[in-house]
C-alpha positions in Angstrom: 79.0 -13.5 -121.3 75.7 -14.8 -122.5 73.2 -12.3 -122.6 70.6 -12.5 -119.8 67.3 -13.6 -120.4 64.2 -11.8 -119.3 64.0 -13.8 -116.0 67.6 -13.2 -115.2 67.2 -9.4 -115.9 64.7 -9.3 -113.4 66.5 -11.0 -110.9 69.4 -8.5 -111.4 66.8 -5.6 -110.8 65.8 -7.0 -107.9 68.9 -7.5 -106.3 69.9 -3.8 -107.2 66.9 -2.8 -105.4 67.8 -4.6 -102.5 64.9 -6.8 -102.4 65.1 -10.9 -101.7 61.9 -11.7 -103.8 62.5 -14.7 -105.6 61.0 -15.1 -109.1 58.5 -17.7 -110.1 59.9 -20.9 -111.5 59.6 -21.9 -115.1 59.2 -25.1 -116.7 59.8 -26.2 -120.2 59.6 -29.7 -121.5 61.3 -31.5 -124.5 58.9 -33.8 -126.2 60.1 -37.4 -126.5 63.1 -37.3 -124.4 63.0 -39.5 -121.4 65.5 -39.9 -118.8 65.8 -42.9 -116.3 66.8 -40.4 -113.3 65.9 -36.9 -112.5 68.6 -34.5 -112.0 69.7 -31.6 -110.1 71.4 -28.6 -112.1 73.4 -25.4 -110.6 73.6 -22.7 -113.3 75.5 -19.5 -113.2 77.1 -16.8 -115.4 80.1 -16.9 -113.2 79.9 -13.3 -112.3 76.5 -11.8 -111.0 73.5 -14.5 -111.2 72.9 -18.0 -110.6 70.1 -20.3 -110.7 68.7 -24.1 -109.6 67.1 -26.4 -112.2 65.4 -29.8 -112.0 65.1 -32.2 -114.7 62.5 -35.1 -114.5 62.2 -38.2 -116.2 59.8 -37.1 -118.9 62.4 -34.3 -120.2 60.7 -31.5 -118.5 63.3 -28.8 -117.1 62.0 -26.4 -114.0 64.3 -23.4 -113.6 64.5 -21.0 -110.7 66.7 -17.9 -110.2 67.9 -16.7 -107.1 70.2 -13.6 -105.9 71.0 -15.6 -102.6 73.2 -18.2 -104.8 75.8 -15.3 -105.8 77.7 -15.5 -108.9 80.3 -18.0 -108.2 78.8 -21.0 -106.5 79.5 -24.8 -106.5 77.1 -27.9 -105.8 77.9 -29.9 -102.8 76.3 -33.4 -102.6 76.6 -35.7 -99.2 74.7 -38.6 -98.0 71.6 -37.6 -100.0 71.6 -34.1 -99.3 72.6 -31.2 -101.4 74.2 -27.7 -101.0 75.4 -24.8 -102.7 78.4 -23.2 -101.6 78.1 -19.4 -102.1 81.8 -18.9 -102.3 81.8 -15.2 -103.1 79.4 -14.5 -100.4 80.8 -16.9 -97.7 77.8 -18.7 -97.3 76.1 -22.2 -97.8 72.6 -23.3 -98.5 70.9 -26.5 -98.5 68.9 -27.5 -101.6 65.2 -28.9 -101.9 65.5 -30.4 -105.1 62.0 -31.2 -105.5 61.4 -27.4 -106.1 64.0 -26.8 -106.8 64.3 -24.3 -104.0 66.4 -23.4 -100.9 65.5 -25.3 -97.9 64.0 -22.7 -95.3 66.2 -22.0 -92.5 68.8 -23.8 -94.5 71.0 -20.7 -95.5 73.7 -19.3 -93.3 77.1 -17.8 -93.2 80.2 -19.8 -92.8 82.1 -17.6 -89.9 84.0 -15.7 -89.2 81.4 -13.3 -90.6 84.4 -10.5 -90.8 86.5 -12.7 -93.2 86.0 -13.9 -96.9 85.9 -17.7 -96.2 85.2 -19.2 -99.4 83.4 -22.2 -98.5 84.2 -24.6 -101.1 82.4 -27.8 -100.2 80.0 -29.3 -97.7 80.4 -32.8 -96.3 77.6 -34.4 -93.8 79.4 -36.3 -91.1 78.1 -39.3 -89.5 77.0 -37.3 -86.4 74.7 -35.0 -88.6 77.1 -32.0 -88.3 78.4 -30.1 -91.5 82.3 -30.1 -92.3 83.0 -27.0 -94.7 86.3 -26.5 -96.1 86.9 -22.7 -96.0 89.5 -22.2 -98.9 90.9 -18.9 -97.7 91.5 -19.8 -94.1 93.6 -22.2 -92.3 91.0 -24.2 -90.6 87.9 -26.1 -91.4 84.6 -25.3 -89.7 82.0 -27.7 -88.2 78.8 -26.6 -88.0 75.6 -27.4 -86.3 72.3 -28.2 -88.5 71.3 -24.5 -88.0 74.7 -23.1 -88.9 76.1 -22.5 -85.4 79.9 -23.2 -85.1 80.6 -26.1 -83.4 84.4 -26.3 -83.7 87.4 -25.5 -86.1 89.9 -27.9 -87.2 93.4 -26.4 -87.7 95.1 -27.5 -91.4 97.9 -24.9 -90.8 100.4 -27.5 -90.4 99.8 -28.9 -94.1 99.9 -25.4 -95.7 102.5 -24.5 -98.3 104.8 -21.5 -98.2 101.9 -19.1 -98.4 100.6 -20.3 -95.0 97.1 -21.5 -96.8 96.4 -25.1 -97.3 93.7 -24.3 -99.9 91.4 -27.0 -98.7 88.8 -27.7 -101.7 86.8 -30.3 -101.1 85.6 -32.8 -98.6 83.8 -36.3 -98.4 82.4 -38.3 -95.4 83.0 -42.0 -95.1 82.1 -43.8 -91.8 83.5 -42.0 -88.9 86.0 -40.1 -90.8 85.9 -37.1 -93.2 88.6 -36.8 -95.7 89.7 -33.2 -97.2 91.4 -32.6 -100.3 94.3 -29.9 -99.9 95.5 -28.3 -103.3 98.6 -26.7 -101.7 98.9 -24.0 -104.4 101.5 -20.9 -104.5 101.5 -17.5 -105.8 103.7 -16.8 -108.4 103.3 -13.2 -108.8 100.5 -13.4 -111.8 98.6 -16.7 -110.8 98.4 -19.5 -108.3 100.6 -22.5 -109.5 100.6 -26.1 -108.2 104.0 -26.6 -107.3 103.9 -28.6 -104.2 102.7 -32.0 -103.5 98.9 -32.3 -102.6 97.2 -34.7 -100.1 94.2 -35.8 -98.3 94.0 -34.9 -94.5 92.1 -37.6 -92.4 89.7 -36.3 -89.9 87.9 -38.2 -86.9 84.3 -37.2 -86.5 84.3 -38.0 -82.7 87.3 -36.1 -81.4 87.5 -33.7 -84.5 91.2 -33.8 -85.0 93.8 -34.9 -87.6 94.2 -38.9 -87.6 96.2 -38.9 -90.6 97.1 -38.1 -94.3 97.2 -39.8 -97.6 99.5 -38.2 -100.1 98.5 -37.8 -103.7 100.8 -38.3 -106.7 99.0 -35.6 -108.5 98.6 -32.0 -107.9 95.8 -29.4 -107.2 92.7 -31.7 -106.3 90.1 -29.9 -108.2 86.0 -30.2 -107.6 84.1 -32.8 -105.7 85.8 -36.0 -104.4 83.6 -38.8 -106.2 82.5 -41.9 -104.2 82.8 -45.1 -105.7 79.4 -46.6 -106.5 80.3 -49.9 -105.7 82.7 -49.8 -102.9 81.8 -47.2 -100.1 85.4 -47.0 -98.9 86.9 -45.8 -102.1 86.7 -42.4 -103.6 88.1 -40.6 -106.6 89.8 -37.5 -107.1 90.8 -35.2 -110.4 94.2 -33.9 -110.0 95.0 -31.6 -113.0 98.0 -29.8 -111.8 98.3 -26.7 -114.0 95.3 -26.7 -116.4 97.5 -25.5 -119.6 100.0 -28.1 -119.5 100.1 -32.0 -119.4 102.3 -33.6 -116.5 102.9 -37.1 -116.3 102.1 -37.3 -112.3 98.6 -35.5 -112.7 95.5 -37.2 -113.9 92.8 -39.1 -112.1 93.3 -40.7 -108.7 91.7 -43.6 -106.9 92.1 -43.1 -102.8 91.2 -46.3 -100.7 90.4 -45.6 -97.2 91.0 -48.9 -95.8 94.7 -48.8 -96.9 95.1 -45.1 -96.6 96.6 -45.1 -100.1 96.2 -43.4 -103.5 96.9 -44.5 -107.1 96.8 -42.9 -110.3 94.0 -44.8 -112.5 94.7 -42.8 -115.7 97.2 -40.0 -116.4 96.8 -36.7 -118.4 98.8 -37.8 -121.3 96.2 -40.7 -122.0 93.4 -38.3 -121.3 94.8 -35.7 -123.8 94.6 -32.9 -121.4 93.8 -32.0 -117.8 90.8 -33.3 -116.1 88.1 -30.9 -114.5 85.1 -33.5 -113.8 84.6 -37.1 -113.3 81.7 -39.5 -113.1 82.1 -43.2 -112.3 79.7 -45.8 -113.4 81.5 -49.0 -112.3 84.9 -50.6 -111.8 85.1 -50.5 -115.7 83.4 -47.5 -116.8 83.8 -43.8 -116.0 83.7 -40.4 -117.8 85.6 -37.3 -117.7 85.7 -33.5 -118.7 89.1 -33.0 -120.4 90.5 -29.3 -120.9 92.6 -30.0 -123.6 96.1 -28.7 -123.8 95.6 -25.8 -126.2 95.4 -21.9 -125.6 91.7 -22.1 -127.1 90.7 -23.9 -123.9 88.8 -26.6 -125.8 87.1 -29.4 -123.6 86.0 -32.7 -124.3 83.9 -35.5 -122.9 85.9 -38.8 -122.5 85.1 -42.3 -121.7 87.7 -44.3 -119.9 88.3 -47.6 -118.2 89.5 -47.0 -114.6 90.8 -50.5 -114.2 93.4 -50.2 -117.0 93.9 -46.7 -117.8 93.0 -46.6 -121.2 90.8 -44.1 -123.0 87.4 -45.8 -124.7 86.3 -42.8 -126.6 86.0 -39.1 -127.0 82.3 -38.6 -127.3 82.1 -34.6 -127.8 84.6 -31.6 -128.0 83.6 -28.1 -127.6 85.7 -25.0 -128.9 87.2 -22.6 -126.8 86.1 -20.9 -123.1 85.9 -24.2 -121.1 82.5 -25.3 -122.9 82.0 -28.3 -120.9 80.5 -27.9 -117.3 78.6 -30.5 -115.1 78.8 -34.2 -115.7 76.6 -37.2 -114.3 75.6 -40.8 -114.9 71.8 -41.1 -115.3 70.7 -44.8 -115.7 71.6 -45.8 -119.6 72.9 -42.2 -120.1 75.5 -39.8 -119.5 74.6 -36.3 -119.2 77.1 -33.1 -119.7 76.5 -29.7 -119.6 77.5 -27.5 -122.4 78.0 -23.6 -121.8 77.8 -22.4 -125.4 76.7 -18.8 -125.2 73.7 -18.8 -127.3 72.3 -22.3 -126.6 73.4 -23.6 -123.2 71.9 -26.9 -122.7 72.3 -30.6 -121.2 73.6 -33.0 -123.5 72.2 -36.7 -123.3 74.8 -39.4 -124.3 73.6 -43.4 -124.5 76.2 -45.1 -122.4 76.2 -48.1 -124.7 76.6 -46.5 -128.2 78.2 -43.3 -127.2 76.0 -41.4 -129.3 74.2 -38.2 -128.6 70.4 -38.8 -128.4 69.2 -35.5 -127.5 69.6 -32.1 -125.3 68.0 -30.2 -123.0 67.7 -26.4 -123.6 68.5 -24.2 -120.4 66.6 -21.1 -120.6 67.9 -19.0 -117.7 71.8 -19.3 -117.4 74.7 -21.8 -118.3 75.2 -25.3 -116.3 78.1 -25.5 -114.0 77.3 -28.8 -112.2 74.9 -31.7 -112.6 74.1 -34.5 -110.2 71.7 -37.5 -110.2 68.7 -37.7 -107.9 
């Protein structure tokens, strides 16, 4: 674990005292480094502390710690709104990226309060309701804007042999919400991707299951990523088991018009298991790849989603799954680097593939990045 900065140490002290006071934001600038678009960054030590950061186009980053974000958060993005799934506290919180800070009145428990629901994502449906996959339960929660429970959608029929479907992520397209199910099994020492995975199609008006889309790969991981040019299409990473390469796993393209999925690139071509993707166009995409090795190295890969070919390996880190967070920002690709002594955002030029600079993070290492 990276040693805590003075700001994080203060946050932990406040938490221990039972107070919810928020430290003031800290802004630092990198001279001469400009971006085409601002960024929202979620930071965490993945244990006890987390923070939010906003990076402006002038290279200035504003970071703000929060005990409210817990130690195991994930970033959710849906229809221009931003949320943090506070998984270890069974809560979600809406983010105001201009602060960056949490929207007043936008933090609430994901029911039932007596259970550890482990929310993994938030999708804003066409009627404004919030659809929340509850990883530890058999049903998805439909919440009102203020957090009231409006309904639950039972997905137990799609569970594997442990009775839980492990709903990982959701995306709202038109009058449907699409939910990715990992369907993992406990083997006695860890969860394994032993079963086929799928996308469940939910109707917003009736709040019911209206179809399923089988996936070729297993264990959809992380956010479902919309196609920037085709609103009916989204992508999913299906890494299966992270420490092995399987010909059926990789990155899939899901077409909601045909209710079908296809593998656009496999793990053998990628050189490992994908953990995150960013789609720039029909001919340009990027992925963070966990390399098949005991050292848990990661790499940043550019690939062609049409031909399924790798077009370049732009960065590689040694050990501990070092790369987390990925976004296309105008002419650049931005990737988070969790290097213990120097966590940062690394900026790569899309045209040349060269690293043209980095933005240090002074509070905590990055876990998620999105363009604003």
